[in-house]
C-alpha positions as CSV (number, residue, x, y, z in Angstrom):
1,M,0.7,9.0,-16.8
2,R,3.8,9.3,-14.7
3,V,3.0,9.5,-10.9
4,P,6.1,11.4,-9.8
5,S,4.9,14.5,-11.8
6,R,1.7,14.4,-9.9
7,V,2.7,13.4,-6.5
8,A,5.7,15.2,-4.9
9,C,6.8,16.5,-1.6
10,P,8.1,20.0,-1.8
11,D,9.5,20.7,1.6
12,F,10.1,17.3,3.3
13,P,8.7,18.3,6.8
14,C,9.4,15.0,8.4
15,G,12.6,14.6,10.4
16,E,13.0,10.9,11.2
17,V,13.0,9.4,7.6
18,H,15.7,9.3,4.8
19,H,14.7,12.1,2.4
20,S,17.3,10.8,0.0
21,R,15.2,7.6,-0.3
22,H,12.0,9.4,-1.3
23,E,10.1,7.1,-3.7
24,V,6.9,7.0,-5.7
25,P,6.1,4.5,-8.4
26,P,8.3,5.6,-11.3
27,F,6.6,3.7,-14.1
28,E,4.1,4.8,-16.7
29,V,0.5,4.0,-15.4
30,D,-2.7,4.0,-17.2
31,P,-5.3,5.2,-14.6
32,A,-8.1,3.5,-16.3
33,M,-6.4,0.1,-15.7
34,V,-6.1,0.5,-12.0
35,G,-8.7,-1.4,-10.1
36,L,-6.8,-2.1,-6.9
37,I,-4.5,0.2,-4.9
38,L,-2.2,-1.7,-2.6
39,V,-0.7,0.6,0.1
40,G,2.4,-0.6,1.9
41,E,4.3,0.9,4.7
42,A,7.5,2.8,3.5
43,P,10.3,2.1,1.1
44,P,13.0,-0.4,2.6
45,A,16.3,0.9,4.0
46,E,18.0,-0.8,1.0
47,A,16.8,0.6,-2.3
48,S,17.6,-2.6,-4.0
49,D,14.9,-4.4,-1.9
50,G,11.9,-2.0,-2.8
51,W,9.0,-2.7,-5.0
52,F,10.4,-0.4,-7.7
53,A,13.9,-1.5,-7.9
54,P,15.2,-3.4,-11.1
55,G,14.9,-7.1,-11.5
56,M,13.2,-9.1,-8.7
57,P,13.8,-7.1,-5.5
58,F,13.0,-8.8,-2.2
59,H,9.7,-6.9,-1.4
60,L,8.3,-7.6,-4.9
61,E,9.2,-11.3,-4.6
62,T,7.3,-11.7,-1.3
63,T,4.4,-9.6,-2.6
64,L,4.1,-11.8,-5.7
65,D,4.2,-14.8,-3.4
66,A,1.2,-13.4,-1.5
67,F,-0.8,-12.8,-4.8
68,R,0.0,-16.4,-5.9
69,A,-1.2,-17.7,-2.6
70,A,-4.4,-15.8,-3.3
71,G,-4.8,-17.6,-6.7
72,A,-3.3,-15.0,-9.0
73,A,-0.9,-16.2,-11.8
74,V,1.7,-13.5,-11.4
75,A,5.5,-13.8,-12.0
76,C,6.5,-10.0,-12.3
77,R,5.4,-6.5,-11.7
78,E,3.9,-6.3,-15.2
79,D,1.6,-9.2,-14.4
80,L,0.3,-7.3,-11.3
81,A,-0.3,-4.3,-13.4
82,A,-2.2,-6.4,-16.0
83,L,-4.5,-7.4,-13.1
84,G,-5.2,-3.8,-12.3
85,V,-3.0,-3.7,-9.2
86,Y,-1.1,-0.5,-8.4
87,L,1.6,-0.7,-5.7
88,T,2.5,2.3,-3.5
89,T,3.6,3.1,0.1
90,A,1.9,5.2,2.8
91,V,5.2,6.9,3.6
92,K,7.2,7.9,0.7
93,C,10.7,8.1,2.4
94,A,12.6,5.1,3.8
95,K,12.4,4.7,7.6
96,V,15.3,5.5,9.9
97,G,14.3,3.1,12.7
98,Y,11.7,0.4,13.1
99,G,8.6,2.5,13.5
100,V,7.2,5.6,11.9
101,E,6.0,8.7,13.9
102,R,2.3,9.5,13.7
103,S,3.2,13.1,12.6
104,T,5.1,11.6,9.6
105,V,2.2,9.2,8.7
106,E,-0.3,12.2,8.8
107,A,2.0,14.4,6.7
108,C,2.6,11.7,4.1
109,S,-1.1,10.8,4.0
110,R,-1.7,14.0,2.0
111,L,0.6,12.6,-0.6
112,L,-1.3,9.4,-0.5
113,E,-4.6,11.2,-0.8
114,A,-3.5,13.0,-4.0
115,E,-2.1,9.7,-5.4
116,M,-5.3,7.8,-4.8
117,A,-7.2,10.6,-6.5
118,L,-5.3,9.8,-9.7
119,F,-7.1,6.5,-10.0
120,P,-10.9,7.2,-9.9
121,K,-11.8,3.8,-11.3
122,A,-10.0,1.9,-8.4
123,R,-12.7,-0.1,-6.6
124,V,-10.5,-1.5,-3.8
125,I,-7.8,-0.1,-1.5
126,M,-5.7,-2.6,0.4
127,L,-4.1,-1.2,3.5
128,M,-1.2,-3.4,4.3
129,G,0.0,-2.9,7.9
130,D,-0.5,-0.3,10.6
131,V,1.2,2.6,8.8
132,A,-1.1,2.2,5.9
133,I,-4.2,1.8,8.1
134,G,-3.0,5.0,10.0
135,A,-2.6,6.9,6.7
136,L,-6.1,6.1,5.5
137,N,-7.5,7.1,8.9
138,A,-5.7,10.4,8.6
139,I,-7.4,10.9,5.2
140,A,-10.8,10.0,6.6
141,R,-10.5,12.3,9.6
142,R,-9.8,15.2,7.2
143,R,-12.6,14.3,5.0
144,T,-15.3,13.1,7.6
145,G,-14.1,14.2,11.0
146,K,-13.6,10.6,12.2
147,R,-11.4,7.5,11.5
148,L,-12.5,4.7,9.2
149,I,-10.8,1.7,10.6
150,P,-11.4,1.3,14.3
151,S,-8.5,0.8,16.7
152,G,-7.4,-2.6,17.6
153,P,-5.2,-5.4,16.4
154,T,-5.2,-6.2,12.6
155,Y,-6.5,-9.8,13.1
156,K,-9.7,-8.3,14.6
157,V,-10.4,-5.3,12.4
158,R,-9.6,-7.1,9.1
159,G,-13.0,-9.0,9.6
160,G,-15.0,-5.8,9.2
161,E,-16.4,-4.4,5.9
162,Y,-15.3,-0.9,5.4
163,W,-16.1,1.6,2.6
164,F,-14.7,5.0,1.8
165,E,-16.0,7.2,-0.8
166,G,-17.4,4.3,-2.8
167,R,-14.3,2.1,-2.4
168,R,-14.0,-1.1,-0.5
169,I,-11.2,-0.9,2.1
170,F,-9.3,-4.0,3.3
171,P,-7.0,-3.6,6.3
172,S,-4.5,-6.4,6.3
173,Y,-0.8,-7.2,7.0
174,L,2.4,-6.3,5.2
175,P,3.3,-8.8,2.4
176,T,6.9,-7.6,2.5
177,G,10.0,-8.1,4.7
178,R,11.6,-11.0,6.5
179,S,8.5,-11.3,8.9
180,Y,6.3,-12.3,5.9
181,L,8.4,-15.4,5.5
182,I,8.3,-16.3,9.2
183,E,4.7,-15.9,10.2
184,R,2.5,-18.5,8.4
185,S,-0.7,-17.4,9.9
186,K,-0.3,-13.8,8.6
187,R,0.6,-15.2,5.2
188,E,-2.7,-17.1,5.2
189,M,-4.7,-14.0,6.2
190,I,-3.0,-11.9,3.6
191,A,-3.9,-14.4,1.0
192,A,-7.5,-14.5,2.1
193,D,-7.7,-10.7,2.0
194,L,-6.2,-10.5,-1.5
195,R,-8.4,-13.2,-2.7
196,S,-11.5,-11.2,-1.6
197,A,-10.2,-8.0,-3.1
198,L,-9.3,-9.7,-6.5
199,A,-12.8,-11.1,-6.6
200,L,-14.2,-7.6,-6.3
201,I,-12.2,-6.1,-9.1
202,G,-12.9,-9.1,-11.3
203,E,-16.7,-8.8,-11.1
């Protein structure tokens, strides 16, 4: 299955993102193999840094490092896929500035909602950062009338146990970007969250 044929934005309603940098995973994916959906923030400003760029792009390099810290023997994108990990972003177009408007997160959450539905066997969804958490909360509000992840800093909410439509939800931090290399405490929390998630899909 090719995800771009199933997940597309026809009218680009958001104004403060780079529409020319619209990205969804471009690779062939076997839905039956996906056990963990890892949701990041948005494509980076530089296309060559993103998860789906050729070679060893920066965001993939730090993500692989996070999985290795969690005990996974991974050296490339294909190794993650073999573990059952599917990488995607909450916002599909690259950011213009530092943050992302709530209206953009909510609009893009409809694409994420359609994307997650492609993988009915996925048991775990990792929400890496505030934008991913906001996107899942937008989906939950449409489905249930209320948010799933409570408000508050990530270091507090990540300790809770959350379930959404039979899937375990882990709120965590972004495993990408320069900040990942700087903040050791966040790297340790990301590793712990990934370790717990991988244990669930390995059962």
